[in-house]
C-alpha positions in Angstrom: -33.3 -113.7 -134.8 -32.2 -117.2 -134.4 -29.8 -118.4 -131.9 -26.4 -120.0 -133.2 -25.3 -123.1 -131.9 -22.0 -123.0 -130.0 -19.0 -125.1 -131.5 -19.0 -128.6 -130.5 -15.8 -130.1 -129.6 -15.5 -133.5 -127.8 -12.1 -132.7 -126.2 -13.0 -129.2 -124.7 -16.7 -129.3 -123.9 -17.5 -129.7 -120.2 -21.0 -131.2 -119.5 -22.9 -130.7 -116.1 -24.6 -134.1 -115.1 -27.8 -134.1 -113.1 -25.8 -135.2 -109.7 -23.8 -132.1 -110.0 -20.5 -133.8 -111.4 -18.9 -132.9 -114.8 -18.2 -135.2 -117.7 -16.9 -134.7 -121.2 -18.1 -135.7 -124.7 -14.9 -137.9 -125.0 -16.0 -139.5 -121.6 -19.6 -140.2 -122.9 -17.9 -142.0 -126.1 -15.5 -144.0 -123.7 -18.4 -145.2 -121.7 -20.1 -146.3 -124.9 -17.2 -148.6 -126.0 -18.9 -152.1 -126.5 -22.3 -150.9 -125.4 -25.1 -151.6 -127.6 -26.6 -148.7 -129.6 -29.8 -147.7 -127.8 -31.3 -147.3 -131.4 -30.4 -150.4 -133.3 -28.9 -152.7 -130.8 -25.5 -153.0 -132.5 -22.2 -153.2 -130.4 -20.6 -149.7 -130.5 -16.8 -149.2 -130.7 -14.8 -146.4 -129.3 -12.2 -145.6 -132.3 -9.3 -144.7 -129.9 -9.6 -148.3 -128.4 -9.6 -150.1 -131.6 -6.2 -151.5 -132.9 -4.9 -150.7 -136.4 -6.5 -153.9 -137.7 -9.8 -153.4 -136.1 -10.2 -150.0 -137.5 -9.9 -151.5 -140.9 -12.3 -154.3 -140.4 -14.9 -152.8 -137.9 -17.3 -150.6 -140.2 -17.7 -146.9 -139.5 -21.4 -147.3 -139.0 -20.6 -149.3 -135.8 -18.4 -146.5 -134.0 -19.9 -144.7 -131.3 -20.9 -141.0 -131.9 -22.5 -138.4 -129.8 -25.9 -137.7 -130.8 -28.0 -134.6 -129.6 -31.5 -136.0 -129.0 -32.9 -132.6 -129.9 -30.6 -131.3 -132.9 -28.2 -128.6 -131.7 -29.4 -126.8 -135.0 -32.9 -126.5 -134.0 -32.3 -126.3 -130.0 -28.7 -124.6 -129.7 -29.5 -123.8 -126.0 -29.4 -127.7 -125.2 -26.3 -128.4 -127.1 -24.4 -129.0 -123.9 -27.0 -130.3 -121.8 -26.5 -133.8 -120.3 -30.1 -135.2 -120.7 -29.9 -134.1 -124.5 -26.8 -136.2 -125.3 -26.5 -139.8 -125.8 -24.0 -142.2 -127.4 -25.4 -144.0 -130.6 -23.6 -145.7 -133.5 -22.7 -143.5 -136.5 -25.1 -145.4 -138.8 -28.1 -144.5 -136.7 -26.8 -140.9 -136.3 -26.2 -140.5 -140.0 -29.7 -141.8 -140.8 -31.2 -139.5 -138.4 -29.6 -136.4 -139.7 -31.1 -133.3 -138.3 -34.4 -134.9 -137.5 -35.4 -136.0 -133.9 -36.3 -139.5 -132.9 -38.7 -138.4 -130.1 -39.7 -134.9 -130.6 -42.7 -135.2 -128.6 -44.2 -133.9 -125.5 -43.1 -136.9 -123.5 -39.4 -136.3 -124.3 -39.6 -132.5 -123.6 -41.3 -133.0 -120.2 -38.7 -135.6 -119.2 -35.8 -133.0 -120.2 -37.7 -130.2 -118.2 -37.6 -132.5 -115.1 -34.2 -133.5 -115.7 -33.2 -129.6 -115.7 -35.1 -128.9 -112.8 -33.3 -131.5 -111.0 -29.8 -130.0 -111.9 -31.0 -126.6 -110.9 -32.0 -127.9 -107.6 -28.5 -129.4 -107.0 -27.1 -126.2 -107.8 -29.3 -124.1 -105.5 -28.3 -126.5 -102.5 -24.7 -125.6 -103.0 
């Protein structure tokens, strides 16, 4: 039986960071405003910071979105894992669809290390 992915809502999701603090999907997008997309290098824009005029002139493809590095449809247990989330432009996120950029042993090993570090922080408290 396959596991269903929980509902993804930027406003209500709480994400545990490796340092033990919490963030939200909205905060990840806020931090990405005017930062370069890690995939294509375009400057990303957070829609809520744009004026009405900018919303009409800046292409949707340049707006920041949250990307699940390993797709939540294939890895629902990682849907709210900080190390599985990143901000990328809507254009790159749309092109990627349900596929992964780095579905390799190296990425999975890196995520396991980050999860282990987060668990270690919790075990100390």
